[in-house]
C-alpha positions in Angstrom: 0.4 -14.9 152.6 2.4 -17.9 151.4 5.2 -19.2 153.6 8.6 -18.9 151.9 10.5 -22.0 151.1 12.9 -23.0 153.9 16.5 -22.3 153.1 18.8 -25.1 152.4 22.4 -25.3 151.1 23.3 -27.5 148.2 25.7 -30.0 149.4 26.2 -32.3 146.4 28.3 -30.6 143.7 28.0 -33.4 141.1 24.7 -31.9 139.6 25.8 -28.4 139.6 29.1 -28.7 137.6 29.7 -29.5 134.0 30.5 -33.2 133.3 33.8 -34.4 131.7 32.8 -38.0 130.9 33.3 -39.5 127.6 30.0 -40.1 125.8 28.8 -43.7 125.9 26.2 -46.0 127.1 26.5 -44.7 130.6 25.3 -41.3 129.6 21.6 -40.6 129.7 19.8 -40.1 126.4 18.2 -36.6 126.1 14.7 -36.7 124.6 13.9 -33.2 123.1 10.9 -32.3 121.0 12.7 -29.6 119.2 14.8 -31.9 117.1 12.5 -35.0 116.8 13.3 -37.4 114.0 10.5 -38.5 111.8 8.4 -41.6 112.5 8.4 -42.8 116.1 10.2 -39.9 117.7 7.2 -38.6 119.7 6.5 -42.3 120.9 10.1 -42.3 122.3 9.4 -39.0 124.1 6.3 -40.3 125.7 8.0 -43.5 126.8 10.8 -41.7 128.2 8.5 -39.4 130.3 6.5 -42.4 131.7 9.8 -44.2 132.5 11.2 -41.1 134.3 8.1 -40.2 136.3 6.4 -43.6 137.0 9.7 -45.6 137.1 10.2 -49.1 135.8 8.1 -50.6 138.5 4.9 -48.7 137.5 4.8 -48.6 133.7 1.4 -50.1 133.4 -1.3 -49.9 130.9 -3.7 -48.5 133.6 -1.4 -45.6 134.3 -1.5 -44.2 130.7 -2.9 -40.8 130.3 -4.3 -41.0 126.7 -5.7 -37.5 126.7 -2.4 -36.0 127.7 -0.6 -38.0 125.0 -3.0 -36.8 122.3 -2.4 -33.1 123.4 1.3 -33.5 123.3 1.3 -35.1 119.9 -0.9 -32.3 118.5 1.3 -29.6 120.1 -1.3 -28.2 122.3 0.8 -28.7 125.5 4.7 -28.8 126.0 6.6 -31.5 127.4 6.7 -29.6 130.8 3.0 -29.5 130.8 2.9 -33.3 130.0 5.2 -34.0 133.0 2.9 -31.9 135.1 -0.1 -34.0 134.1 1.7 -37.3 134.9 2.6 -36.2 138.2 -0.7 -34.8 139.1 -2.7 -37.8 137.8 -4.8 -39.9 139.9 -2.6 -43.0 139.2 0.5 -41.4 140.3 -1.1 -40.0 143.4 -2.5 -43.4 144.4 0.6 -45.4 143.8 3.2 -42.8 145.2 1.6 -40.1 147.5 -0.9 -42.3 149.3 1.7 -45.1 150.0 4.4 -42.8 151.4 4.9 -40.0 153.8 5.5 -36.4 152.8 9.2 -36.7 153.2 9.6 -39.7 150.9 7.2 -38.2 148.4 9.2 -34.9 148.3 12.5 -36.8 147.9 11.0 -39.0 145.0 9.5 -36.0 143.2 12.8 -34.0 143.3 14.6 -37.1 141.9 12.1 -37.6 139.1 11.3 -34.0 138.3 14.5 -32.2 138.9 16.8 -35.2 138.0 18.9 -35.2 141.1 18.9 -36.3 144.6 17.9 -34.1 147.5 20.8 -32.2 148.9 20.1 -32.9 152.6 17.3 -33.7 155.1 16.7 -30.0 155.3 15.6 -29.9 151.7 13.1 -32.8 152.4 11.7 -30.8 155.3 11.5 -27.6 153.1 9.5 -29.3 150.3 7.3 -31.2 152.8 6.3 -27.9 154.2 5.2 -26.9 150.8 3.1 -30.1 150.4 1.3 -29.3 153.7 0.7 -25.6 153.0 0.0 -25.7 149.3 -0.9 -29.3 148.5 0.5 -31.6 145.8 -0.4 -29.2 143.0 1.4 -26.3 144.6 4.4 -28.4 145.3 4.6 -29.7 141.7 4.1 -26.2 140.3 6.9 -25.0 142.5 9.3 -27.7 141.0 8.3 -27.1 137.5 8.6 -23.4 137.7 11.9 -23.3 139.6 15.0 -21.9 137.8 16.6 -25.3 138.1 14.0 -27.0 136.1 13.8 -24.3 133.4 17.6 -24.0 133.1 18.1 -27.8 132.6 15.0 -29.0 130.8 12.9 -26.0 129.8 9.6 -26.7 127.9 10.9 -29.3 125.5 13.2 -31.8 127.3 12.1 -34.8 129.3 13.7 -34.7 132.7 16.5 -37.3 133.2 18.9 -38.2 136.0 21.8 -35.7 135.7 25.3 -36.9 136.4 24.2 -40.4 136.9 27.7 -41.9 137.2 28.6 -40.0 140.3 28.0 -40.7 143.1 25.5 -43.6 142.3 27.9 -45.8 140.4 30.7 -45.2 142.8 28.5 -46.0 145.9 26.8 -49.0 144.2 23.5 -47.2 144.1 20.8 -47.7 141.4 19.4 -44.9 139.2 16.3 -43.1 140.5 13.8 -44.6 138.1 14.9 -48.1 139.2 14.3 -47.5 142.9 11.2 -48.9 144.4 8.8 -45.9 144.5 6.9 -47.0 147.6 7.4 -48.5 151.0 6.6 -52.1 151.5 4.1 -53.2 154.2 6.9 -54.0 156.6 8.6 -50.6 156.3 5.2 -48.8 156.5 4.5 -50.6 159.8 7.9 -49.4 161.2 7.3 -45.9 160.2 3.8 -45.9 161.8 1.6 -45.4 158.7 -1.1 -45.7 157.6 -2.5 -44.7 160.9 -6.1 -45.7 161.8 -8.1 -43.5 164.1 -11.3 -44.8 165.5 -13.9 -42.2 165.8 -16.7 -44.4 167.2 -17.0 -47.1 169.9 -15.6 -50.4 168.6 -18.3 -53.1 168.6 -17.3 -56.8 168.7 -19.4 -59.4 167.1 -19.8 -62.6 169.1 -21.4 -65.6 167.3 -24.5 -67.1 168.9 -22.9 -70.4 169.8 -20.3 -68.6 171.7 -22.7 -66.4 173.8 -23.1 -67.4 177.4 -26.2 -69.4 178.0 -28.5 -69.5 181.1 -26.7 -71.2 184.0 -23.3 -70.5 182.6 -20.7 -69.6 185.3 -19.5 -66.6 183.1 -22.8 -64.8 183.8 -22.3 -65.1 187.6 -18.7 -64.0 187.3 -19.8 -60.9 185.4 -22.5 -60.3 188.1 -20.0 -60.7 190.9 -17.6 -58.2 189.3 -20.4 -55.7 189.1 -21.2 -55.8 192.8 -19.8 -53.0 194.8 -19.1 -54.0 198.4 -19.2 -51.2 201.1 -15.9 -50.4 202.7 -15.3 -51.2 206.5 -16.1 -48.1 208.4 -14.5 -49.2 211.5 -11.0 -49.6 210.2 -8.6 -52.4 210.9 -8.4 -53.9 214.4 -5.1 -55.4 215.7 -5.5 -58.8 217.2 -3.3 -57.8 220.1 -6.0 -55.6 221.4 -8.8 -58.1 221.6 -9.6 -59.5 225.0 -10.8 -62.9 224.5 -11.4 -63.7 228.2 -13.9 -60.9 228.5 -16.2 -62.6 226.0 -16.2 -66.0 227.9 -19.0 -66.4 230.4 -18.0 -67.2 234.0 -19.5 -70.1 235.9 -20.1 -69.8 239.6 -19.0 -72.6 241.7 
């Protein structure tokens, strides 16, 4: 029996209400396969998907999924299935899941897939529980099958950051796809991961020239430390109770 998703209350209203901004350069461009122009329209859709999922920092030639691109061009999969393939790819897993903890990975996927920031820490915990119980595939399937995703993007629209102006611009924050998608070595050490657990006894290699030779004081020191001296069975004797005169021989005059 699957554990139900932990309840959390939406606390950020900006992504749940209609916007009143004047169209301009600040508004995100929507890529939809239903009204593609001729020529390079599909190339722009694919580029927008890579930029949204992998971010600006990870748009690399090695991260391309050529088979998925071919299936999308031929109409064998939808944009939603293409997004699913990108998030579940080995490249995305190695560069994002393996280098972050579950909380950070859940937050990042909500931003990239649903196009909004997490509502609270409780939502992070809720999705982290899904990752632990159902794995990455179950977590991504839950995001892509949610009513929120289907209502905003459906099968044909590439996810984008909704209502990007507020609060990000007001607070000086950067868009989601410009944030560093992984912790650096310094922050990973503070958070305590990756953690190394030794299963076997650690063996130290000592070079031959550093080993103690015959006659070295280090050998006698180790031998002295290994000697177990018996304890004093008589206990401690106070000096005040010793009769020194009784042990001195008397001379007869």
